[in-house]
MARKOL-646861 format. One line per 3 residues: number of its first residue (from 1); their letters; for each residue x, z, y of C-alpha. Coordinates in nm, 2 decimals, padded with zeros to 4 digits. Layout:
# MARKOL-646861
NUM) a) X,Z,Y  ...
//
This chain:
# MARKOL-646861
1) mrk) -13.31,08.26,18.60  -13.64,08.30,18.74  -13.84,08.61,18.69
4) lee) -14.16,08.61,18.47  -14.37,08.72,18.78  -14.30,08.40,18.96
7) yip) -14.52,08.22,18.72  -14.83,08.43,18.80  -15.08,08.23,19.00
10) ngy) -15.05,08.31,19.38  -15.23,08.21,19.70  -15.08,07.86,19.70
13) cly) -15.29,07.80,19.38  -15.62,07.90,19.51  -15.90,07.73,19.70
16) end) -15.98,07.92,20.03  -16.31,08.09,20.02  -16.37,07.96,19.66
19) aty) -16.48,08.28,19.50  -16.84,08.27,19.40  -16.95,08.60,19.57
22) pek) -17.34,08.63,19.62  -17.29,08.50,19.98  -17.21,08.16,19.83
25) glr) -17.58,08.11,19.79  -17.65,08.12,20.17  -17.47,07.78,20.21
28) gln) -17.70,07.51,20.36  -18.00,07.74,20.42  -18.17,07.79,20.76
31) wkg) -18.23,08.12,20.90  -18.56,08.16,20.70  -18.39,08.07,20.38
34) rlq) -18.10,08.31,20.44  -18.33,08.59,20.51  -18.52,08.52,20.19
37) frg) -18.20,08.48,20.00  -18.07,08.82,20.12  -18.41,08.96,20.02
40) fli) -18.36,08.85,19.66  -18.01,08.99,19.65  -18.13,09.33,19.75
43) kdk) -18.43,09.31,19.50  -18.19,09.20,19.22  -17.94,09.49,19.29
46) lkl) -18.22,09.74,19.29  -18.36,09.58,18.96  -18.02,09.58,18.79
49) dsi) -17.96,09.95,18.89  -18.29,10.05,18.77  -18.26,09.87,18.42
52) ykq) -17.90,10.00,18.38  -18.02,10.36,18.46  -18.30,10.31,18.18
55) ais) -18.06,10.18,17.93  -17.82,10.46,17.97  -18.10,10.72,17.96
58) kke) -18.27,10.55,17.66  -17.96,10.47,17.49  -18.09,10.11,17.40
61) cyv) -18.15,09.78,17.57  -18.17,09.41,17.52  -17.93,09.16,17.70
64) gpf) -17.96,08.79,17.71  -18.01,08.52,17.66  -17.68,08.39,17.66
67) wge) -17.66,08.02,17.59  -17.38,07.93,17.83  -17.01,07.82,17.85
70) fgn) -16.72,08.00,17.67  -16.54,08.12,17.99  -16.88,08.27,18.12
73) fll) -16.92,08.43,17.78  -16.57,08.59,17.79  -16.57,08.70,18.15
76) hfl) -16.93,08.81,18.22  -17.15,08.86,17.91  -16.90,09.01,17.65
79) pfv) -16.73,09.26,17.87  -17.08,09.40,17.99  -17.20,09.42,17.63
82) mhl) -16.88,09.60,17.54  -16.94,09.83,17.85  -17.27,09.93,17.72
85) ses) -17.16,09.99,17.37  -16.87,10.21,17.49  -17.13,10.40,17.69
88) gvk) -17.33,10.49,17.38  -17.60,10.23,17.43  -17.75,10.04,17.13
91) vni) -17.74,09.68,17.25  -17.98,09.41,17.11  -17.83,09.07,17.19
94) icl) -17.97,08.73,17.24  -17.68,08.49,17.21  -17.54,08.17,17.07
97) ehy) -17.44,08.22,16.71  -17.09,08.08,16.73  -17.00,08.36,16.98
100) rpf) -17.08,08.63,16.72  -16.72,08.70,16.59  -16.63,08.83,16.94
103) fkn) -16.88,09.13,16.92  -16.66,09.36,16.73  -16.45,09.68,16.81
106) aeg) -16.09,09.76,16.73  -16.20,09.87,16.37  -16.37,09.54,16.30
109) kyi) -16.71,09.68,16.32  -16.99,09.48,16.52  -17.07,09.65,16.84
112) yne) -17.44,09.53,16.87  -17.74,09.69,16.72  -17.92,09.36,16.66
115) fhs) -17.81,08.99,16.71  -18.07,08.74,16.77  -17.91,08.41,16.70
118) ltk) -17.94,08.09,16.91  -17.81,07.80,16.70  -17.68,07.50,16.88
121) tat) -17.80,07.15,16.80  -17.64,06.82,16.87  -17.92,06.71,17.11
124) efp) -17.88,06.98,17.38  -17.75,06.92,17.73  -17.42,07.09,17.80
127) psg) -17.46,07.43,17.98  -17.34,07.51,18.33  -17.25,07.89,18.35
130) nhl) -17.55,08.03,18.17  -17.78,07.76,18.28  -17.93,07.49,18.04
133) rvv) -18.11,07.20,18.22  -18.34,07.17,17.91  -18.39,07.49,17.69
136) pqs) -18.45,07.39,17.33  -18.78,07.50,17.18  -18.60,07.71,16.92
139) fde) -18.41,07.90,17.20  -18.73,07.96,17.39  -18.92,08.11,17.09
142) vyk) -18.64,08.36,17.03  -18.62,08.45,17.39  -19.01,08.50,17.42
145) kmi) -19.01,08.72,17.11  -18.74,08.94,17.25  -18.95,08.99,17.58
148) lqs) -19.25,09.09,17.36  -19.03,09.34,17.16  -18.89,09.48,17.47
151) knr) -19.23,09.55,17.61  -19.39,09.67,17.30  -19.11,09.91,17.24
154) svp) -19.05,10.01,17.62  -18.69,09.93,17.59  -18.53,09.80,17.91
157) ffd) -18.42,09.41,17.91  -18.14,09.27,18.11  -18.30,08.92,18.13
160) lsn) -18.04,08.65,18.21  -18.26,08.36,18.17  -18.28,08.30,18.55
163) snf) -17.96,08.12,18.65  -17.96,08.23,19.01  -18.02,08.59,18.90
166) ywy) -17.72,08.56,18.65  -17.49,08.37,18.88  -17.54,08.54,19.23
169) sfr) -17.64,08.89,19.12  -17.56,08.99,18.75  -17.20,08.86,18.73
172) nwe) -17.09,09.03,19.06  -17.29,09.35,19.00  -17.11,09.42,18.68
175) llk) -16.77,09.40,18.83  -16.84,09.75,18.97  -16.72,09.94,18.66
178) kqa) -16.95,09.78,18.43  -16.71,09.59,18.22  -16.50,09.68,17.91
181) fld) -16.23,09.48,17.74  -16.17,09.59,17.38  -15.88,09.48,17.17
184) lsq) -16.03,09.30,16.88  -15.67,09.19,16.73  -15.67,09.47,16.46
187) iqe) -15.30,09.40,16.40  -14.99,09.60,16.50  -14.73,09.31,16.53
190) ksn) -14.72,08.97,16.66  -14.57,08.65,16.49  -14.34,08.43,16.67
193) kvv) -14.61,08.16,16.72  -14.82,08.02,17.00  -15.17,07.91,17.01
196) lfp) -15.27,07.58,17.18  -15.63,07.49,17.28  -15.63,07.10,17.30
199) rvk) -15.94,07.07,17.53  -16.11,06.73,17.59  -16.45,06.84,17.73
202) gpa) -16.56,06.65,18.05  -16.39,06.39,18.25  -16.02,06.29,18.24
205) ytl) -15.97,06.49,18.57  -16.13,06.76,18.75  -16.03,06.99,19.03
208) nng) -16.08,07.29,18.79  -15.89,07.15,18.48  -15.65,06.89,18.63
211) erl) -15.55,06.60,18.43  -15.61,06.58,18.06  -15.29,06.67,17.88
214) nyv) -15.08,06.49,17.62  -15.13,06.76,17.35  -14.89,06.60,17.09
217) qla) -14.60,06.61,17.36  -14.71,06.96,17.48  -14.71,07.09,17.12
220) dil) -14.36,06.94,17.05  -14.22,07.12,17.36  -14.38,07.45,17.25
223) sey) -14.24,07.40,16.90  -13.89,07.42,17.04  -13.97,07.78,17.15
226) fde) -14.18,07.91,16.86  -14.16,07.91,16.48  -14.52,07.78,16.46
229) vvv) -14.76,07.62,16.69  -15.12,07.67,16.59  -15.39,07.43,16.73
232) vgl) -15.73,07.59,16.75  -16.08,07.54,16.91  -16.43,07.42,16.83
235) pem) -16.42,07.06,16.69  -16.66,06.93,16.96  -16.43,07.05,17.23
238) std) -16.09,06.96,17.08  -15.89,06.65,17.08  -15.84,06.46,16.74
241) akf) -15.47,06.40,16.81  -15.24,06.35,16.52  -14.96,06.60,16.51
244) qnp) -14.66,06.50,16.30  -14.44,06.78,16.38  -14.41,07.01,16.07
247) kiv) -14.41,07.32,16.29  -14.76,07.23,16.43  -15.05,07.35,16.23
250) nrv) -15.40,07.22,16.31  -15.65,07.48,16.24  -15.94,07.36,16.47
253) gdn) -16.25,07.52,16.34  -16.48,07.83,16.44  -16.44,08.11,16.68
256) etv) -16.34,08.36,16.38  -16.02,08.14,16.33  -15.97,08.11,16.72
259) lqe) -15.97,08.50,16.74  -15.75,08.56,16.44  -15.48,08.31,16.54
262) cae) -15.48,08.43,16.90  -15.44,08.80,16.77  -15.13,08.71,16.57
265) akl) -14.98,08.49,16.84  -14.75,08.58,17.13  -14.90,08.34,17.37
268) ivs) -15.20,08.13,17.44  -15.17,07.79,17.61  -15.45,07.60,17.76
271) qhs) -15.58,07.39,18.05  -15.76,07.61,18.32  -16.08,07.67,18.09
274) gai) -16.26,07.94,17.91  -16.00,07.94,17.63  -15.74,08.13,17.85
277) hvg) -15.95,08.44,17.86  -15.95,08.49,17.48  -15.63,08.68,17.53
280) lys) -15.82,08.95,17.70  -15.95,09.05,17.36  -15.64,08.98,17.15
283) ntp) -15.37,09.15,17.34  -15.22,08.80,17.42  -15.09,08.66,17.76
286) sli) -15.21,08.32,17.86  -15.03,08.03,18.02  -15.23,07.78,18.21
289) iyk) -15.09,07.42,18.20  -15.21,07.24,18.52  -15.13,06.88,18.59
292) gvl) -15.26,06.77,18.92  -15.24,06.85,19.28  -15.27,07.22,19.37
295) pik) -15.48,07.42,19.45  -15.70,07.48,19.13  -16.07,07.51,19.18
298) gld) -16.23,07.81,19.01  -15.90,07.99,18.96  -15.99,08.24,19.22
301) dsi) -16.30,08.35,19.00  -16.09,08.35,18.67  -15.85,08.60,18.83
304) rfr) -16.13,08.80,19.00  -16.32,08.86,18.68  -16.01,08.96,18.49
307) ena) -15.91,09.24,18.73  -16.07,09.51,18.51  -15.85,09.42,18.22
310) dqp) -15.47,09.46,18.21  -15.36,09.11,18.07  -15.11,08.87,18.23
313) lyl) -15.22,08.51,18.32  -14.94,08.26,18.40  -14.92,07.90,18.53
316) ats) -14.70,07.61,18.48  -14.75,07.28,18.65  -14.50,07.03,18.48
319) dse) -14.31,06.99,18.16  -13.99,07.12,18.32  -14.17,07.43,18.46
322) irm) -14.32,07.48,18.10  -13.98,07.48,17.97  -13.84,07.72,18.23
325) fle) -14.13,07.96,18.17  -14.09,07.96,17.80  -13.71,08.04,17.84
328) vfn) -13.79,08.34,18.06  -14.09,08.45,17.84  -13.88,08.45,17.53
331) a) -13.59,08.63,17.69
//
């Protein structure tokens, strides 16, 4: 029988030089552009160090806005807010409303001082990272109000509205001991169930996510190894597949449900997407199902931004490999 460690992503699964270090921004620039970009990186680091020092000293700060993707939220924004809270800083957050359930500690208390809500609308363009091609007026109004409050109260502000600042500087800067991953599960024992994210966002095949999965078939396979298969996720991100198997429960809904179900499960199953990182906060290992040609784009960053958390991440690339993994996992 294979060992569990053999299902952990290795070098064969990673694109060479795929990690989004700050130096990625130098691609395609001439010598003047490269010099200017390096200057921006130096200024950004000095700026972040200064704001951080002020936040620790004043014991309060503003962070945001975060109006981006789920994976970026779980890997970059939430762990930084948790770190600030753990450091005794009162954090005032500007964030999408549907992420609110994740801002809790092990006792179930919210870790923020103030939450300034951004409510999604159906007319928005989808985000990339923490970048919106068109910022809704309602979002902009909340953001500008927070800038004014920060200035009037002389409270430092980690302003993440500039996508280059967020992507090239902030994310990589916070990896240097400025992340915390709190267990939000609030339970002692796991049930013999698995959580499945039936992701349908984007095209039918991408280098990051692989082929779109047959979730009815996948859920049936999982049901052979667990007492219950719970299908979760946000409605706009999830398939409307009809599950006939009585061991499969469809609880697609909000993030409160997502977190609760993941906390009670022994395993999370998903494509390579933001959902795999929920386990960082629910004490639950995750299995990536990837159907396509290896390597997997973006997996390098998924692993890199999980290094400060002690949580297994596994990989299976076929139905037979899924079965082999589940036999070893349950054993």
